[in-house]
C-alpha positions as CSV (number, residue, x, y, z in Angstrom):
1,M,-4.0,53.0,-109.9
2,K,-3.2,55.7,-112.5
3,F,0.4,54.8,-112.4
4,I,-0.4,51.2,-113.0
5,G,-2.4,52.2,-116.1
6,L,0.5,54.1,-117.5
7,L,2.8,51.2,-117.1
8,L,0.3,48.9,-118.7
9,L,-0.1,51.3,-121.6
10,A,3.7,51.8,-122.1
11,G,4.2,48.0,-121.8
12,L,5.7,46.3,-118.8
13,A,8.3,44.6,-120.9
14,C,9.4,47.9,-122.4
15,A,12.7,48.9,-120.8
16,Q,12.8,52.5,-122.1
17,E,9.9,54.9,-121.2
18,I,7.7,56.0,-124.0
19,K,7.6,59.7,-124.1
20,D,4.2,61.6,-124.2
21,N,4.8,62.9,-127.8
22,A,5.5,59.4,-129.2
23,V,2.8,58.2,-131.6
24,I,1.5,54.8,-130.3
25,G,-1.4,54.2,-132.7
26,T,-4.4,55.9,-134.3
27,V,-7.9,56.9,-133.3
28,G,-10.4,57.5,-136.1
29,G,-7.5,57.4,-138.5
30,R,-5.5,60.2,-136.9
31,P,-2.3,59.8,-135.0
32,L,-2.7,59.0,-131.3
33,T,0.1,60.0,-128.9
34,A,1.0,58.3,-125.6
35,G,0.3,61.5,-123.8
36,E,-3.2,61.8,-125.2
37,A,-4.0,58.2,-124.4
38,R,-2.6,58.4,-120.9
39,K,-4.8,61.4,-120.3
40,I,-8.0,59.7,-121.4
41,I,-7.4,56.7,-119.2
42,S,-6.2,58.7,-116.1
43,G,-9.7,58.7,-114.5
44,I,-10.9,55.2,-115.2
45,R,-11.8,52.8,-112.4
46,P,-9.7,49.8,-111.4
47,E,-11.9,47.4,-113.3
48,G,-11.1,49.5,-116.4
49,L,-7.4,49.1,-115.8
50,Q,-7.9,45.3,-115.9
51,L,-9.6,45.7,-119.3
52,L,-6.7,47.9,-120.4
53,Q,-4.4,45.0,-119.9
54,S,-6.6,42.4,-121.6
55,D,-8.2,44.6,-124.4
56,P,-6.5,48.0,-124.7
57,N,-8.0,48.6,-128.2
58,G,-11.5,47.9,-127.0
59,L,-11.2,50.1,-123.9
60,L,-9.8,53.1,-125.7
61,T,-12.3,52.7,-128.5
62,N,-15.1,52.9,-125.9
63,L,-13.5,55.9,-124.1
64,Y,-13.2,57.8,-127.3
65,L,-16.8,56.9,-128.3
66,F,-18.1,58.2,-125.0
67,K,-16.0,61.4,-125.4
68,Y,-17.3,61.9,-128.9
69,L,-20.9,61.3,-127.9
70,A,-20.5,63.8,-124.9
71,E,-19.2,66.4,-127.2
72,L,-22.2,65.9,-129.5
73,A,-24.5,66.2,-126.6
74,V,-22.9,69.5,-125.6
75,K,-23.1,70.8,-129.2
76,D,-26.8,69.8,-129.3
77,G,-27.4,71.8,-126.1
78,L,-28.5,68.8,-124.1
79,A,-26.3,69.8,-121.1
80,D,-28.4,72.9,-120.7
81,R,-31.8,71.1,-120.7
82,S,-33.7,69.8,-117.6
83,P,-33.5,67.4,-116.1
84,L,-30.1,66.6,-117.5
85,K,-28.7,70.0,-116.4
86,E,-29.6,69.3,-112.8
87,Q,-28.4,65.7,-113.0
88,L,-25.0,66.9,-114.2
89,E,-24.8,69.4,-111.4
90,N,-25.7,66.8,-108.8
91,M,-23.0,64.4,-110.2
92,R,-20.5,67.4,-110.0
93,I,-21.6,68.1,-106.4
94,E,-21.4,64.4,-105.3
95,T,-17.9,64.1,-107.0
96,L,-16.6,67.2,-105.4
97,A,-18.1,66.2,-102.0
98,R,-16.4,62.8,-102.1
99,A,-13.1,64.5,-102.9
100,E,-13.5,66.9,-100.0
101,V,-14.3,64.0,-97.7
102,N,-11.0,62.3,-98.8
103,E,-9.2,65.5,-98.4
104,Q,-10.5,66.0,-94.9
105,R,-9.7,62.4,-93.9
106,N,-6.1,63.0,-95.0
107,L,-6.0,66.3,-93.0
108,S,-7.4,64.4,-89.9
109,N,-4.2,62.3,-89.6
110,P,-2.3,63.1,-86.3
111,T,1.4,63.7,-86.0
112,S,3.6,61.1,-84.2
113,D,3.8,63.3,-81.1
114,Q,0.0,63.7,-81.0
115,A,-0.5,59.9,-81.3
116,E,2.0,59.2,-78.5
117,K,0.3,61.8,-76.3
118,F,-3.1,60.3,-77.0
119,Y,-1.7,56.9,-76.1
120,S,-0.2,58.0,-72.8
121,E,-3.4,59.9,-71.8
122,N,-5.7,57.0,-72.6
123,K,-3.9,54.1,-70.9
124,A,-7.1,52.2,-70.0
125,K,-8.1,52.0,-73.7
126,F,-4.9,50.1,-74.5
127,E,-4.9,47.7,-71.5
128,Q,-4.4,44.1,-71.9
129,A,-5.1,41.5,-69.2
130,K,-3.7,38.0,-68.7
131,V,-6.7,35.9,-68.0
132,R,-7.6,32.5,-66.5
133,V,-11.0,30.8,-66.9
134,I,-13.2,28.1,-65.6
135,Y,-16.1,27.1,-67.8
136,I,-19.2,25.2,-66.6
137,S,-21.6,24.3,-69.4
138,F,-25.3,23.6,-69.2
139,A,-27.9,22.1,-71.5
140,A,-31.0,24.0,-72.6
141,D,-34.1,23.1,-70.8
142,G,-35.7,20.0,-72.5
143,A,-32.6,19.3,-74.7
144,P,-32.3,15.6,-75.4
145,Q,-29.4,13.8,-73.7
146,A,-27.3,11.5,-75.9
147,P,-27.2,7.9,-74.5
148,G,-23.9,6.9,-72.9
149,V,-22.8,10.5,-72.5
150,K,-22.3,12.2,-69.1
151,K,-25.6,14.0,-68.3
152,S,-25.3,17.7,-68.7
153,L,-26.2,20.1,-65.9
154,S,-29.2,22.3,-66.2
155,E,-28.7,26.0,-66.2
156,S,-29.7,26.3,-62.5
157,Q,-27.3,23.5,-61.6
158,A,-24.4,24.9,-63.6
159,K,-25.0,28.3,-62.0
160,A,-25.0,26.8,-58.5
161,K,-21.8,24.9,-59.2
162,A,-20.1,28.0,-60.6
163,E,-21.2,30.1,-57.6
164,E,-19.8,27.4,-55.2
165,L,-16.4,27.5,-57.1
166,V,-16.3,31.3,-56.8
167,K,-16.8,31.0,-53.1
168,K,-13.9,28.5,-52.8
169,L,-11.7,30.7,-55.0
170,K,-12.5,33.9,-52.9
171,A,-11.7,31.9,-49.8
172,G,-8.1,31.1,-51.1
173,A,-8.6,27.9,-53.2
174,D,-6.1,27.3,-55.9
175,F,-7.5,28.4,-59.2
176,G,-5.4,26.1,-61.3
177,K,-6.4,23.0,-59.3
178,L,-10.1,23.9,-59.6
179,A,-9.8,24.6,-63.3
180,R,-8.1,21.3,-63.9
181,E,-10.9,19.5,-61.9
182,N,-14.0,21.4,-63.1
183,S,-13.5,23.4,-66.2
184,E,-15.1,22.1,-69.4
185,D,-12.8,24.2,-71.6
186,A,-10.3,21.4,-72.1
187,E,-7.6,23.5,-73.7
188,S,-7.3,26.0,-70.9
189,A,-8.1,23.5,-68.1
190,K,-5.0,21.4,-68.9
191,K,-3.0,24.7,-68.5
192,D,-4.5,25.5,-65.0
193,G,-7.1,27.7,-66.6
194,E,-4.7,29.9,-68.6
195,F,-7.0,31.3,-71.3
196,A,-5.5,34.3,-73.2
197,T,-4.1,37.8,-72.9
198,M,-7.2,39.8,-73.7
199,K,-7.3,43.3,-75.2
200,R,-10.2,45.7,-75.0
201,T,-10.4,45.6,-78.8
202,D,-10.5,41.9,-79.1
203,S,-13.7,40.3,-80.6
204,Y,-15.0,38.8,-77.4
205,P,-18.6,39.6,-76.3
206,A,-18.9,43.0,-74.8
207,D,-20.0,41.8,-71.4
208,V,-17.0,39.5,-71.2
209,V,-14.7,42.4,-72.0
210,T,-16.4,44.5,-69.4
211,A,-16.3,41.9,-66.7
212,V,-12.6,41.1,-67.3
213,F,-11.4,44.6,-67.3
214,A,-13.4,45.6,-64.3
215,L,-11.3,43.0,-62.3
216,A,-8.3,44.1,-60.3
217,P,-5.2,41.8,-60.7
218,K,-5.7,38.5,-58.8
219,A,-9.5,39.2,-58.5
220,I,-12.2,36.6,-59.3
221,S,-15.3,37.4,-61.2
222,E,-18.8,36.3,-60.4
223,P,-20.2,33.6,-62.7
224,L,-20.9,35.2,-66.2
225,K,-23.6,33.5,-68.2
226,Q,-23.0,33.0,-71.9
227,A,-25.0,31.1,-74.5
228,N,-24.2,27.6,-73.2
229,G,-22.4,28.0,-69.9
230,F,-21.0,30.1,-67.1
231,Y,-17.5,31.5,-67.1
232,I,-15.5,32.4,-64.0
233,F,-12.6,34.7,-64.8
234,R,-9.4,35.6,-62.9
235,V,-7.0,38.3,-64.1
236,D,-3.5,37.4,-63.3
237,E,-2.0,40.7,-64.3
238,K,-2.8,43.8,-66.3
239,S,-0.4,45.9,-68.4
240,Q,-0.4,48.5,-71.2
241,I,0.1,47.3,-74.8
242,P,3.4,48.7,-76.0
243,F,2.9,51.7,-78.3
244,P,4.6,50.1,-81.3
245,E,1.9,47.3,-81.3
246,V,-1.0,49.7,-81.4
247,R,0.6,52.6,-83.4
248,E,-1.4,52.0,-86.5
249,K,-4.7,51.7,-84.5
250,V,-3.9,54.9,-82.5
251,F,-3.4,56.8,-85.8
252,A,-6.5,55.3,-87.4
253,D,-8.8,55.9,-84.3
254,M,-7.6,59.5,-83.9
255,A,-8.0,60.3,-87.6
256,Q,-11.5,58.7,-87.6
257,E,-12.5,60.6,-84.4
258,R,-11.3,63.9,-85.8
259,F,-13.1,63.3,-89.1
260,N,-16.3,62.3,-87.3
261,E,-16.2,65.7,-85.3
262,R,-15.9,67.5,-88.6
263,L,-18.7,65.5,-90.1
264,K,-21.0,66.2,-87.2
265,S,-20.3,70.0,-87.4
266,W,-21.0,69.9,-91.2
267,Q,-24.3,68.0,-90.7
268,K,-25.4,70.4,-88.0
269,A,-24.6,73.4,-90.1
270,N,-26.7,71.9,-93.0
271,E,-29.5,70.3,-91.0
272,V,-32.9,70.7,-92.6
273,K,-36.2,70.8,-90.6
274,L,-39.3,71.0,-93.0
275,D,-42.4,72.7,-91.7
276,K,-44.3,71.8,-94.9
277,P,-42.8,68.6,-96.5
278,E,-45.9,68.5,-98.7
279,A,-44.4,71.3,-100.7
280,L,-41.9,68.9,-102.2
281,R,-44.3,66.1,-103.0
282,P,-44.7,65.6,-106.8
283,N,-48.1,66.4,-108.3
284,G,-50.5,63.5,-108.2
285,V,-48.6,61.7,-105.3
286,P,-51.0,61.4,-102.4
287,A,-49.9,62.1,-98.8
288,P,-48.8,59.0,-96.8
289,A,-51.7,57.5,-94.9
290,K,-51.9,58.4,-91.2
291,P,-51.7,55.4,-88.8
292,L,-55.0,54.3,-87.3
293,N,-55.4,55.0,-83.6
């Protein structure tokens, strides 16, 4: 973002770079060089850079005003007075802490060899399964039935039907045929129950992912209840997602895991357990009321 700010200051239409010692205007009547202006905008936030494009005079005026007032505050000794002194120190600590967090995140990035090793040693994490499904819906107890529409099964009826289908499938019945004849997931039913190639990281309910990846290839699941129906899953085949497809996720997961380990160690090293929390209670603030037994 700093680079964008410099481009905006120099002028995107300007073909020749403006040097730092070039005078580009005035501030308080004195000459203002490009280098000085670039320095004062170097730490502004992204929204400030947008203002730099629309109103550079207004933005720089405000920045110099704040700088002037800050210098006056230092001259008047305000920076050494409480509670401003402590507030400034807390801001310094927070800014440096955030910078260190970013530094440690960058240091947590694995090498390509480490990422590929992690991938090969955690094959289950990067499994994918080609899945077929049969869906049997049910209506909530007491739900009104629309006239002229086929009556929905109750939850117990849907479960019994799903269990009967599972028995037939485990006895050798053709999954595609039963899916076409019984499944209420129209899109997959017309394709013999072909549903999707699921990954462990897909945004399916956790119990669905657990049920699917617990199955061996060609195995049939027991009926799995969801909000409005029962699902029967069959895994046609399992495979490992090719590394190039998950490379970015492997890098991100490893970096996050490493950083989390560092963070836990920092938290443990600085954990506070107060024996007398009342020592920090401001004068005049009563202790919290104890719950009634």
